[in-house]
Phi, psi and omega in degrees: 000136177269166186297325181294326177294319177297318180296327176297314179297316179298318180297316179297312183288328176295319177296316178297317180297316178297321178297315179297317179298317181294313180297321179297315183295338177269310185294330181295339181274349183279131184303326183290343182260010184295332177292337182269315189258351178212049181297330179293325179288328175297315181300325182264009176061033181257359186264006182295337180292343180286348186269021179291172177296161182299140170216156186295335183299333180294339182263003181252133178292151180210166181241020181295331179295323180292322178296319179296317180293324180293321184282351180292122181278165179297320180295320178294317178297321179297318180288333183276313190238356177091175186288328178298320177294321178296323177300315178300315180294318180292335173296321175293318180298313179302316181293322177298317179298315183298312187273347168291315176294311181298325180294323179297312180292316185294315185281319188266348180240300187287320183299314177299323178298317179294315187295321183270012172287172184229014184295321185271343179052052182270190184299161181279180186291341185291338180240057189294329182292334178262012181278136179295145180292345176296335179290348176262003182254176181293344179299335183274352178281134184300137177302134179077003182291143177291344177296340179294338179293338174295317178296320178300312179295320180297323180298317179293314182296314181299316179299316180298317180294316180298317180296320179296313179296323179295319178297317179297318181292320178299316178295322180294312179295322179298317180294323177293324178296314178294319180297320177295323179295316180294323185273352184282151173282160178304129180241143183304322184290340177288339183252007190231146173232160175257127180248126178239167179069038178291122181292141180276156180216130182301134176081002181230140178279163178299325178299316179295321180296316179296315179302314181294317184295309186283335173293325181282316188260347175226057189294329186272342186243341183295135180247301185195177176211163177220103180289140185275124182270165171283116183226018184297318179293320180297320181298318179297320179294316180297321179297315178297320181293320178298317179299315180295321180294323177296322176299318180295319178300311181295321181294313183286335179275356178083011182269149166070331186218142176248007179283127185252336185228160173211165177266142186269010179271202184298123178057020180071016182258337184234171177094184182281156178281135177229155177296133180296322178295319178296319179298314179298318182295322178294316178298319180298316179298320180296314180293322180297320177295321178296320178299313182297320179295318179294321177298321181289316185287333183267007182300329182263357180273109187242148173269145178287056179208151182205150169270121183247125183253150183234167182280348181215159177293321181296320178297320177295321180294321179297313179294329182288318191260356178249134178300130187275322185237169178294320177276116184292347178272355178250154181053045179284129185248149171210163184292137179279138175282174173298149182306319181284352182262356184290132175260096190285339191301320188272358177294327182279349182284145177287165179299318180297318180295317178297319181295317179296318180296320177299315179297316179297319180296317181294314180297318180295320179297318178295319180297315178299320181300316182282327177295335181289351175299332182299304177297331178296315178297319178299316181297318180292330175295322177291323181291334180257099186297323180296318178294322180295323178293329178288318180292317185235075185296334181290348178264009186300320181292322180290319181293342178287342178291134187300310183296319180296315181296320179292322179293317183291314184281332186263333188238313187298319181304312181294323180294315180296317179298320179294324178294319176295322182291341183301329185270351186286313181305314177298326178294318181292323178291328176293314178299318181294324180292342179278348190273005173083023177290148185269357181217155177292327179295321176295321177299317182291321177296318177297317178295326177298315178295319179296317180295321180296314178297315181299315183295315181295317183288312187275319184278326182263291187296318180295321177293322180295313186279345178262007180270224187291345181242037180301331180295344186276001183300317180298320177293326182297336180289346176267115187304325184292340181263000183301311180302319182293317180297313179295324180298329178274324188278317188295311180300330182293338182258012182301318182297320179297317183286332172297314177296325180295319178299319181291314184285305185280338182268291184300307185293322180293321178297316180293327177288331173297320177291318183288333178054057186300310183295311176300326179295315179295317179298319179295320179296316180295320179297319180293326177291317182287328182262011176060037174085359180287156176290151180277115182290340183257031181295137180219133180288128181288161176240153186284130179277090181300327182297341179261320187281317183296313175301325178297313178300315183292327179292319177294327173296320177298317179299315181296317181292315182297317184266012181306310181255346179284311182215077186296353177298338181286340189297316179299323179292320178294319180298318178298320179302312183290327176294316177297315181299323180299313181288315187294315183286332172296319177295317181293322179291333179282322189247331191251301190270140176244145180292134178266325177203173186226125177263356181077031176082018186287357174282341184296318175305329176294318177298316180298311183296321178295321178294320177297317177301317180299318179296313179299320179297317177299319181295318180298315179295322180296319178300315178293323182295315180292333174290316178296326182276014176060040176230069187295332180297318179297322178298316181294319181288344178274344182303320180294339187296310177296328178293319177295322179296319178293323176296319176298318179298319180295322177298316179296322178297318180290325186275320189248324188300323178303331179293329180276340178278320181197150177283140182290162179304320180306314181291317183297314182293321178297317178294321178296320178293324176295326179293332181297336180273350181279136184278340186258020180294330177300316178296321180297316179300324177295323178291324180297321182301325183256000187296325186254032171283134181299123180300336181293342180263000178287148179301141180247144177207128180245127182294132181270323179278094186255130171232188187291344181249009181277120177283161177287119181255125176208106185238000000 
């Protein structure tokens, strides 16, 4: 790719980003869009001020939202959105620090060294816009040149700075995790564990077995238990009943449909005419009776698993970390999720069904990963104009036009790849939900790991190996040749990834702020419902499984190309600066926390950064070998080893805090609870906190008007 093609891509995406920012700053002021741009404020009843009379200021763009997001402190963000949201924001903060430092070295030191090299013998400075982007990479430095020692030194310095910043952030997040624990009110999941593999006994229910076991072996700390019932049929019935009730609500409120009658015969085509409202009410009554009958009949059907609660956090921790029975496959314990975080569906599944589903999910994930090679090859064909002319010779005359060639090579490949990627996060969350996790947060963490692996493998390695060095795949299978293969392949794809940062990074962030899809959906709903408020309004929550892998992948690109093609660093830095402001704004106004993992996404951020550094070191070793500087390659070998030692030190120092709270913290909190007068009321809430919602009584209001909410308790 030549520089002018990159400038075309930058210009298009810069224009789109500016358009999205401008439209957002105007549309967010309109009262009708408050459900899209400030749903959290609606929930807190703070958006009533938006309903003032019309004024001209609403039609003028402004940046006051950015100032508000910038002034938001970490403590305020923590109190508003929780520690998981702070982890996402601190990932942006960490990346800004890293690439601000890396950008100074890369642009002002490494880039001039690369540009004034003579290895490629490209055009002179007078025609810089038509100069290949390879002339800005390490490929242009003469083989064996002493200037390469600058890159060698930069690799050591950059690694040291990244590790130092990573250590500081790990310590910061760890301290916030402990601080949140100390400042939190008593929560049911802090006093509860999940017990699986309860042994059966003739003539005794699982509830009786659990009661007897924990009363005998944990007499001073045991509080209560809740055995998990079989409720898969009930859930299906409740889901059908809810759907039918929503139809009835919309019909009686006059929304969406003007149809009043239907025929009660086959497929609604034959028989006598009946009132549609009457028909819905009869069906609703029938389903409601079925739900009650299933709830009554399944009261004795229990799963060999239970939530067991204790009188203290320390008591729960002891039961969690000590083997309960002689047989290690019985009385298996794990940490209980928050009550609202429990994924009840898979408790009723048999062990064989869960095992089969796990296998299917893994195989499907691998299949999707390899099938994605098809769009990757298409994208690389577009990025390589010569290859495209071979595939489609009839377009040769069109491709000869300067603007068309720059548009195709500079903008379309990244855009097409981004369109294909749009469908991957929902697929990964679906695969993770099949694996039998007991909480939504575990599902999301699993999907986050899958997305990260998929992105690194398909967007980075697959693009690298399907480009100009596709022939090197066979050589890549030999481990000893990996550094050399990557050293040749990775710099050749620098131009594509610069364009990818601009297209998938800048434009996607601005579209996240603009909320195009929710805006269109809101507009359509208002048209169909004749301007009435949506009674089923729900505040969205941020999809960490999609956003965190995206942030980490751009970090991988920046670290990998730090010394190979430093021209990418300003674009990566702009991405992280935009992300920092935009996501602080979204967490303040749009997204509400659905559950809290206590910052457990940060170890994923740490491990990904370490992987990026090691990957950079491997490529650097191969690059100096290709560049005929074997001494530098040899002297770089200790760098990945030192990085791994640093990672192991951080794992020993910080990771245990994310796995479990220490005894010191637990006992201090338990002693503090002894002074609280309302602990009796809290214990009563703990006893009922883990009751399956499918067994709760259901009641649907029959007298429905336009302001009646859907009641289901």
